[in-house]
C-alpha positions, 0 to 999 in steps of 0.5 A, spaced: 683 180 565 689 184 561 695 185 564 698 192 565 705 194 567 707 198 573 707 205 569 700 203 567 697 203 574 697 210 575 694 212 568 689 206 567 683 203 570 680 196 570 672 196 569 668 190 571 668 186 565 676 186 565 677 191 559 682 197 560 679 204 560 683 210 560 684 215 566 679 221 564 685 225 568 691 222 564 690 227 558 690 233 562 696 231 566 699 230 559 697 237 557 698 241 563 705 242 563 706 244 556 701 249 557 704 252 563 711 252 559 708 256 554 705 261 559 711 261 563 715 262 557 711 268 554 711 271 561 719 270 563 720 273 556 717 280 558 720 280 565 727 279 561 726 285 557 724 289 563 730 287 567 734 288 561 731 296 560 735 297 567 741 298 563 738 304 559 735 308 565 738 315 566 737 320 571 730 324 572 726 327 577 728 325 584 734 321 581 738 328 581 737 329 588 739 322 590 745 322 586 748 329 588 746 328 595 749 321 596 755 324 592 756 330 596 753 328 603 755 320 603 750 315 605 749 317 612 749 324 610 743 323 605 739 319 611 740 325 616 737 329 611 731 325 609 730 325 617 731 332 619 728 336 612 725 331 607 720 326 610 723 322 615 723 315 611 730 313 614 730 306 611 728 309 604 734 314 605 739 309 607 737 304 601 737 310 597 744 312 599 746 305 599 744 304 591 746 311 589 753 310 592 756 308 585 752 313 581 747 310 576 749 303 577 745 301 583 739 303 579 741 300 573 741 293 576 735 294 581 730 292 576 733 285 575 734 284 582 727 286 583 724 281 578 729 275 581 728 277 588 720 277 588 719 271 583 724 267 587 720 269 593 713 267 590 716 261 588 719 258 594 713 261 598 708 257 594 712 251 594 712 252 602 704 253 602 703 246 598 708 242 602 705 245 609 698 243 606 701 236 604 699 237 597 704 235 591 708 241 588 707 241 580 714 246 579 712 248 571 705 251 573 707 254 580 713 257 575 708 260 570 703 263 576 709 267 579 711 269 572 704 271 570 703 275 577 710 278 576 708 281 569 702 283 571 704 287 577 710 290 572 706 291 566 699 291 567 698 298 570 698 305 568 706 307 571 710 301 568 716 305 568 715 307 575 713 301 578 720 297 575 725 302 572 725 308 577 729 307 583 725 312 587 719 309 587 721 302 587 725 303 593 718 306 596 713 301 593 715 295 590 721 293 594 717 293 600 713 287 597 719 283 596 721 285 603 714 282 605 715 275 601 722 274 604 720 276 611 714 271 611 719 266 608 724 266 614 718 265 619 716 259 615 723 256 615 724 257 622 717 254 624 719 248 620 726 247 624 722 247 630 729 250 634 727 255 639 733 259 637 731 259 630 724 261 632 727 267 637 731 269 631 725 269 627 721 273 631 726 278 633 728 279 625 720 280 624 720 286 629 727 289 626 724 288 619 717 291 621 721 297 624 725 298 617 719 297 613 715 302 618 720 308 616 720 306 608 713 306 606 706 308 609 702 304 604 705 298 605 705 299 613 697 299 612 696 293 607 701 289 611 699 290 618 692 289 616 694 282 613 699 280 619 694 282 624 688 278 621 694 272 620 696 272 627 689 272 630 687 266 625 694 262 627 692 262 635 692 255 637 685 256 640 682 255 633 685 249 632 690 250 626 696 250 630 700 247 635 703 253 638 703 260 638 709 261 634 705 264 628 701 269 632 707 271 636 711 272 629 705 276 626 705 280 632 712 282 632 711 284 625 706 289 627 709 292 633 715 293 629 711 297 624 708 301 629 715 303 632 717 305 625 711 309 623 712 313 630 719 314 629 717 316 622 711 321 623 715 324 629 721 326 625 722 333 623 722 332 616 715 329 617 713 335 620 716 339 615 712 336 610 706 336 613 706 343 614 707 344 606 700 341 606 696 341 613 691 336 614 684 338 614 680 335 619 676 329 617 669 331 615 663 327 612 665 330 605 672 329 605 671 321 607 666 322 601 672 324 597 676 319 599 671 314 597 671 317 590 678 317 590 678 309 592 673 308 587 677 311 581 683 307 583 679 300 582 676 303 576 683 304 573 685 297 576 678 293 573 679 297 566 685 292 565 682 285 563 689 282 563 689 282 571 684 276 569 690 272 567 692 272 575 685 268 576 687 263 570 694 262 572 691 260 579 686 255 576 692 251 572 695 251 578 690 248 582 688 243 576 695 241 576 696 240 584 689 236 584 691 231 578 698 230 580 699 222 582 701 224 588 696 223 594 696 226 601 698 220 606 694 218 612 694 224 618 695 229 612 691 234 610 685 230 606 683 231 599 677 236 601 682 241 605 681 239 612 686 237 617 685 230 619 686 232 626 682 238 627 675 238 628 670 239 622 667 246 625 674 249 626 676 246 620 670 249 616 671 256 619 678 257 618 677 255 610 671 260 610 675 265 614 681 264 609 677 264 603 673 271 605 678 275 609 682 277 603 677 281 600 675 286 606 682 287 608 685 289 600 679 293 600 680 296 607 688 297 605 687 300 599 681 305 602 687 307 607 692 308 601 687 313 598 686 317 604 693 318 605 694 320 598 689 325 598 692 327 605 699 328 602 698 330 595 691 333 594 685 331 590 690 328 584 694 324 589 689 318 587 693 318 580 700 316 584 699 309 581 706 307 583 703 307 591 698 302 589 703 296 589 702 295 596 695 292 595 696 290 588 700 285 590 695 282 595 690 283 590 694 279 584 695 273 589 688 273 592 686 272 585 691 267 584 689 263 590 681 263 589 683 261 581 687 255 585 682 254 589 677 253 583 682 249 580 683 244 585 675 243 586 675 242 579 681 237 578 678 233 584 671 232 581 675 230 574 675 222 577 671 219 582 673 218 589 675 210 588 679 212 582 682 218 586 684 213 591 685 206 588 687 206 581 684 199 578 678 199 583 673 198 577 670 205 578 666 207 571 670 212 567 666 218 565 663 219 558 667 221 552 663 228 552 665 230 559 672 228 558 672 232 552 668 238 555 673 238 561 679 238 556 676 244 553 675 248 559 683 247 561 685 249 554 680 255 554 683 257 561 690 256 558 688 261 553 686 266 557 692 266 561 696 266 555 692 272 552 693 276 558 700 275 557 700 277 550 696 283 552 702 286 556 706 286 549 704 293 547 706 296 554 712 293 554 714 295 546 712 302 548 716 302 555 722 299 551 722 304 545 721 310 550 727 308 555 732 306 550 730 313 546 731 317 552 737 314 554 740 315 547 738 322 547 740 323 555 747 321 554 748 326 548 746 332 552 750 329 558 756 329 554 755 336 552 754 339 559 760 336 561 764 338 556 761 345 558 762 344 565 770 342 564 771 348 560 769 353 566 761 354 564 758 356 571 751 356 567 749 351 562 742 349 558 738 343 559 733 340 555 727 336 559 727 329 557 720 327 560 719 319 561 714 315 566 710 322 567 715 324 572 718 331 573 723 334 569 727 341 570 723 347 569 716 343 570 714 350 574 716 357 572 719 360 578 726 357 579 726 358 586 721 352 587 724 348 581 727 342 586 728 338 579 732 344 576 736 346 582 737 338 584 740 338 576 744 344 577 747 340 583 749 334 580 753 337 574 756 342 580 754 348 576 750 354 579 744 354 575 741 350 568 737 354 563 732 352 558 735 349 552 
């Protein structure tokens, strides 16, 4: 019988006649980290460009109003203004006031903050999830999956500038997802500590954060509320997946906070004024049909971007990496088939089916509620406000990655026989060379899809870079000229609109009294009126 070193035990097996044969998963273990690093480098480069572009952000649309109101009214003044006369979104107004309190410095740094905060939150959440399942944590594939998801979120849609670089939209629709991720992380850490004061603090914090989110973004309220309610039901001890009621209590506190915040928002004078500008019509059968058509148009637009398949491919690579890791669950942990050793088979099977099936109907329902809200608030073209889609695009991407990880894990578990997986050197026959080659080819193809989806975002990032930098240069020249005229005593100045990101600029309407962008620009420069250049 030939001798093997300790380092060979994890990668070699002994056949019955004493010949050493290569573990069929060994080649995949060696290739996977390199593929993950290539994907992570590509997606990370795109995100770095997006974060750096924040330095070239200049005021447009709602920026004009936020800048002069924060300057003249202060943080609490603009918060009161939002509550009393604008829309009632108190949290939104407070964050806006804080962000614009130093001019444009905050909006310029916000994109980098979003990239780092969302990425690190997802990375830690993946680590906590794998740890809870007693599964290995392959850092490189996890990082690749997280970076791909971020790149797809920020650049694969039709409104990349609004989703990442335009502060009024990112505060309302991107930041809530970051808040949600870190709120879940805080609950996970509290549950792991098993200290009563930590859990009580986490539940109280969930109620406070939920209240803040309720006054920040209505689409996020709908989506996160549905997810939290479903998770709270699944985590009830009666289903045998949790030992106590902490998880369900935390979810209930989050939902309660959302309801409180939403009630405060909808009953505010600002929200009543906004509803009066476009009164809602009673929901009829034809109106419901129009909402469904809007919902279909939204998903038709999302489905038309094939790069989203990269989330599925990144998940497959992650699942393969987890399954092929030499570390294995210990006795009493989650078994290889995903069932907890201490739970009943019926309970475990029902739970797994629910986890696999629920994301799709929840995303469908959440996006349908968002479509209804957009149509009620903005009319027939409301569905085109793609910046609001972020609330359900984030769980959509996470679901794609999760399904991919499940498929990849099942595939990885099938690459070796049970004997080889549990006991190297057991004598199990190796897979035929053709099968091993096919599996390696499948891995390379999956990696190629993930790389291709990242490469497909390059034109969008290049266009975003060109437009943002060119506008910043033109804006700086015009700003210097206007400020010189104001310093000379001019009470009226001329302004040439500099459009970007399908956003409103001064003179978007012919009636000056209805041109809020022009009036806010005049307030920003401290003049009586601006005229077309």
